[in-house]
DODO-207243 format. One line per 2 residues: number of its first residue (from 1); their letters; for each residue x, y, z of C-alpha. Coordinates in steps of 0.2 Angstrom, whole numbers, plus 5000, padded with zeros to 4 digits. Example, Ala and Ser with C-alpha at 12.3 -4.5 7.8 and 13.67 -1.06 7.14 Angstrom:
! residues 2
1> as> 5062/4978/5039; 5068/4995/5036
END
This chain:
! residues 382
1> xx> 4664/4686/5141; 4670/4680/5159
3> xx> 4678/4690/5173; 4694/4682/5169
5> xx> 4695/4691/5153; 4694/4707/5162
7> xx> 4709/4702/5173; 4719/4698/5158
9> xx> 4715/4715/5150; 4720/4724/5165
11> xx> 4736/4714/5167; 4741/4717/5149
13> xx> 4737/4735/5150; 4747/4738/5166
15> xx> 4762/4727/5160; 4762/4733/5142
17> xx> 4779/4742/5144; 4786/4727/5154
19> xx> 4780/4715/5140; 4788/4726/5127
21> xx> 4804/4728/5137; 4806/4709/5140
23> xx> 4802/4705/5122; 4816/4717/5116
25> xx> 4829/4709/5128; 4824/4691/5122
27> xx> 4824/4696/5104; 4841/4704/5105
29> xx> 4848/4689/5113; 4840/4676/5101
31> xx> 4854/4668/5091; 4843/4665/5076
33> xx> 4837/4684/5075; 4854/4692/5072
35> xx> 4847/4707/5063; 4838/4713/5079
37> xx> 4855/4716/5087; 4859/4729/5074
39> xx> 4844/4739/5077; 4841/4754/5088
41> xx> 4829/4753/5102; 4817/4764/5093
43> xx> 4818/4754/5077; 4816/4738/5086
45> xx> 4801/4744/5095; 4793/4750/5079
47> xx> 4775/4746/5078; 4775/4732/5091
49> xx> 4767/4742/5105; 4753/4747/5093
51> xx> 4750/4729/5089; 4749/4725/5108
53> xx> 4738/4740/5111; 4726/4734/5098
55> xx> 4725/4717/5106; 4722/4725/5123
57> xx> 4708/4737/5116; 4700/4722/5108
59> xx> 4700/4712/5124; 4693/4727/5134
61> xx> 4679/4730/5122; 4674/4712/5122
63> xx> 4673/4713/5141; 4661/4728/5142
65> xx> 4643/4722/5145; 4632/4727/5131
67> xx> 4647/4734/5121; 4650/4727/5103
69> xx> 4665/4715/5102; 4682/4722/5098
71> xx> 4692/4718/5083; 4694/4700/5079
73> xx> 4711/4691/5079; 4712/4692/5060
75> xx> 4708/4710/5059; 4721/4714/5072
77> xx> 4734/4703/5063; 4731/4711/5046
79> xx> 4729/4729/5051; 4739/4743/5044
81> xx> 4750/4743/5060; 4754/4725/5056
83> xx> 4758/4728/5038; 4769/4743/5042
85> xx> 4778/4733/5055; 4782/4720/5043
87> xx> 4787/4732/5029; 4799/4740/5041
89> xx> 4807/4724/5045; 4809/4720/5026
91> xx> 4817/4737/5024; 4829/4733/5038
93> xx> 4835/4717/5030; 4825/4704/5041
95> xx> 4822/4687/5033; 4805/4680/5035
97> xx> 4811/4667/5047; 4818/4681/5058
99> xx> 4802/4690/5058; 4792/4675/5062
101> xx> 4803/4671/5077; 4802/4689/5083
103> xx> 4783/4687/5083; 4785/4670/5092
105> xx> 4795/4678/5106; 4781/4691/5108
107> xx> 4768/4677/5111; 4780/4668/5123
109> xx> 4782/4684/5134; 4763/4687/5135
111> xx> 4760/4669/5140; 4775/4670/5153
113> xx> 4768/4686/5161; 4751/4679/5163
115> xx> 4758/4663/5170; 4769/4672/5183
117> xx> 4754/4682/5189; 4742/4667/5190
119> xx> 4731/4673/5177; 4724/4659/5166
121> xx> 4725/4663/5148; 4711/4652/5141
123> xx> 4695/4652/5133; 4690/4666/5121
125> xx> 4704/4678/5127; 4717/4665/5123
127> xx> 4709/4662/5106; 4709/4681/5102
129> xx> 4728/4683/5108; 4734/4668/5098
131> xx> 4723/4671/5082; 4729/4689/5082
133> xx> 4748/4684/5082; 4745/4670/5070
135> xx> 4737/4682/5058; 4752/4694/5060
137> xx> 4763/4679/5055; 4752/4676/5040
139> xx> 4753/4695/5035; 4772/4694/5037
141> xx> 4772/4679/5025; 4761/4688/5012
143> xx> 4771/4704/5013; 4788/4695/5011
145> xx> 4781/4685/4996; 4774/4702/4988
147> xx> 4791/4710/4991; 4801/4696/4984
149> xx> 4789/4695/4968; 4791/4714/4966
151> xx> 4810/4712/4967; 4810/4698/4955
153> xx> 4799/4707/4942; 4810/4723/4944
155> xx> 4826/4712/4941; 4818/4704/4926
157> xx> 4813/4720/4919; 4830/4727/4921
159> xx> 4838/4712/4913; 4826/4713/4898
161> xx> 4829/4732/4896; 4848/4729/4896
163> xx> 4846/4715/4883; 4835/4726/4872
165> xx> 4847/4741/4873; 4862/4730/4870
167> xx> 4854/4722/4855; 4849/4738/4847
169> xx> 4866/4745/4850; 4875/4730/4843
171> xx> 4865/4731/4827; 4875/4746/4820
173> xx> 4893/4739/4822; 4887/4722/4815
175> xx> 4879/4731/4800; 4895/4740/4797
177> xx> 4906/4724/4798; 4893/4715/4786
179> xx> 4894/4729/4774; 4913/4730/4774
181> xx> 4916/4712/4772; 4903/4712/4757
183> xx> 4912/4726/4749; 4929/4718/4752
185> xx> 4923/4701/4744; 4918/4711/4728
187> xx> 4935/4718/4725; 4945/4711/4711
189> xx> 4962/4713/4719; 4958/4703/4734
191> xx> 4969/4688/4736; 4963/4671/4740
193> xx> 4969/4671/4757; 4961/4688/4761
195> xx> 4945/4682/4753; 4945/4667/4764
197> xx> 4947/4677/4780; 4933/4689/4774
199> xx> 4922/4675/4772; 4925/4669/4789
201> xx> 4922/4686/4796; 4906/4687/4786
203> xx> 4900/4670/4793; 4904/4675/4811
205> xx> 4895/4691/4808; 4880/4682/4802
207> xx> 4880/4671/4818; 4882/4687/4829
209> xx> 4867/4695/4820; 4857/4679/4823
211> xx> 4861/4679/4841; 4856/4697/4843
213> xx> 4840/4695/4834; 4836/4680/4845
215> xx> 4839/4690/4861; 4828/4704/4855
217> xx> 4814/4692/4851; 4816/4684/4868
219> xx> 4814/4702/4875; 4799/4705/4864
221> xx> 4790/4689/4869; 4793/4692/4888
223> xx> 4788/4710/4887; 4772/4707/4877
225> xx> 4768/4690/4884; 4769/4683/4867
227> xx> 4777/4688/4850; 4769/4703/4841
229> xx> 4764/4698/4823; 4757/4708/4808
231> xx> 4747/4696/4798; 4744/4699/4779
233> xx> 4739/4689/4764; 4754/4678/4759
235> xx> 4758/4662/4750; 4768/4650/4761
237> xx> 4773/4640/4746; 4783/4655/4740
239> xx> 4791/4658/4757; 4796/4640/4759
241> xx> 4804/4640/4742; 4814/4656/4745
243> xx> 4820/4650/4762; 4825/4633/4755
245> xx> 4835/4641/4741; 4844/4652/4753
247> xx> 4849/4637/4763; 4855/4628/4748
249> xx> 4866/4642/4743; 4873/4644/4761
251> xx> 4875/4625/4764; 4880/4617/4747
253> xx> 4886/4602/4757; 4868/4598/4762
255> xx> 4853/4593/4751; 4836/4601/4755
257> xx> 4821/4593/4746; 4805/4604/4746
259> xx> 4788/4597/4741; 4771/4606/4741
261> xx> 4753/4600/4739; 4737/4610/4740
263> xx> 4734/4629/4743; 4748/4638/4753
265> xx> 4739/4654/4754; 4733/4662/4770
267> xx> 4735/4677/4782; 4751/4677/4792
269> xx> 4766/4688/4796; 4777/4685/4781
271> xx> 4793/4690/4791; 4789/4678/4805
273> xx> 4784/4664/4793; 4801/4666/4785
275> xx> 4810/4666/4802; 4800/4650/4807
277> xx> 4805/4641/4792; 4823/4647/4793
279> xx> 4824/4641/4811; 4817/4624/4808
281> xx> 4827/4621/4792; 4843/4628/4801
283> xx> 4840/4616/4816; 4838/4601/4804
285> xx> 4854/4606/4795; 4864/4608/4811
287> xx> 4858/4591/4818; 4859/4581/4802
289> xx> 4874/4573/4793; 4878/4581/4776
291> xx> 4875/4564/4767; 4857/4564/4773
293> xx> 4844/4575/4765; 4833/4587/4774
295> xx> 4815/4586/4769; 4803/4601/4769
297> xx> 4785/4598/4765; 4770/4610/4764
299> xx> 4752/4603/4763; 4737/4614/4761
301> xx> 4720/4609/4768; 4703/4616/4769
303> xx> 4706/4626/4785; 4724/4628/4786
305> xx> 4742/4622/4781; 4754/4609/4788
307> xx> 4773/4611/4787; 4784/4597/4791
309> xx> 4803/4598/4792; 4812/4581/4794
311> xx> 4830/4576/4796; 4840/4560/4799
313> xx> 4853/4560/4812; 4855/4556/4831
315> xx> 4837/4555/4838; 4832/4567/4852
317> xx> 4831/4558/4868; 4813/4555/4874
319> xx> 4815/4565/4890; 4820/4580/4881
321> xx> 4805/4581/4870; 4793/4589/4883
323> xx> 4806/4604/4886; 4812/4605/4868
325> xx> 4803/4622/4865; 4810/4630/4882
327> xx> 4822/4644/4880; 4841/4640/4880
329> xx> 4838/4622/4876; 4848/4612/4864
331> xx> 4848/4593/4859; 4862/4584/4869
333> xx> 4870/4576/4854; 4888/4574/4849
335> xx> 4900/4588/4853; 4903/4590/4834
337> xx> 4885/4593/4831; 4884/4606/4845
339> xx> 4898/4616/4839; 4890/4618/4822
341> xx> 4875/4625/4830; 4874/4644/4827
343> xx> 4862/4650/4840; 4859/4652/4858
345> xx> 4846/4638/4860; 4832/4650/4857
347> xx> 4828/4645/4839; 4814/4632/4844
349> xx> 4807/4643/4858; 4805/4657/4845
351> xx> 4797/4645/4833; 4784/4640/4845
353> xx> 4781/4658/4850; 4778/4662/4831
355> xx> 4766/4647/4830; 4757/4652/4846
357> xx> 4755/4670/4840; 4746/4664/4824
359> xx> 4735/4652/4833; 4743/4636/4828
361> xx> 4752/4621/4835; 4769/4612/4834
363> xx> 4775/4595/4839; 4791/4585/4837
365> xx> 4793/4567/4835; 4810/4558/4835
367> xx> 4815/4540/4832; 4830/4532/4824
369> xx> 4819/4523/4811; 4809/4539/4806
371> xx> 4821/4553/4809; 4816/4569/4818
373> xx> 4801/4578/4812; 4794/4595/4817
375> xx> 4776/4597/4812; 4768/4614/4812
377> xx> 4749/4617/4810; 4743/4634/4805
379> xx> 4725/4640/4803; 4723/4651/4787
381> xx> 4719/4666/4797; 4727/4669/4814
END
């Protein structure tokens, strides 16, 4: 390297404290770095002198004849000193913009000191100085992103833990209410008015139980990166028949027509299959006028089964179909229909999670002429 490099090395080494002092003054007076004004001198200096020393040492090593080159700009900028400096700034509440502006001020002070002394900052030495500071900025961006991701993951984990604990704690009082209302409805001395109130309490309790179960399933899905299932040999035809009968008893104002063709046997989680069917049929009932029947069809094929649930009613807008299985989504139909819905908008999301856990697929089509159909395809063994 040239003799000019040696002059720059000497200048930066002799004026290192002056450079740090000017840098601190400029940083404290910078209107867009407000956090700097709240720091003590020691905290503000932090590892900045170490970064400057690393830069000077690297310049000095490169200037020695026959000596190996010093550290490169990226090596200086991504060193432990740079990472600790950035982590300290994060701990002090600096934003990424404040940290980058602070490093920009250090670059400006170095350039100004060289200019005042008539030392040209160019060639390889300029490349080293600028690449080192550029890399510190990149390190800052990476560390801030890592810290933000860690905070987000921690917040999500805490929220999911809260939901899980709350869900489990709510089960006991809801079970007590369910048991009490069932016992009350069995009494012979209950008046019609009280029976009607008890039935409303029972219906509201079932709705609350369904919401709790949906929230717990959401937590399980996020915690396990999918819904845990326990497959065993079952007959989907029997499960479909049972769920349809339950809905016919609970919703006598609706007609639910079930047809089955072919072999419905396979290896699936029976509880989750019942939940899948219950959610799909419940969704169809919620968004279907009472005078229009809901159709449930099961078709067995050589390698799997197909389940279709179809209802007539206001079609789903085409723009909603791509996000229909996202959590907390509901079809934006009439207010009367939305008020009938008994869930949190997690039903279809859980349905897709059940299908995914069994290695299947689900799709929805919706037109005014053909109605709305949810089609589930499941392999016989997940």
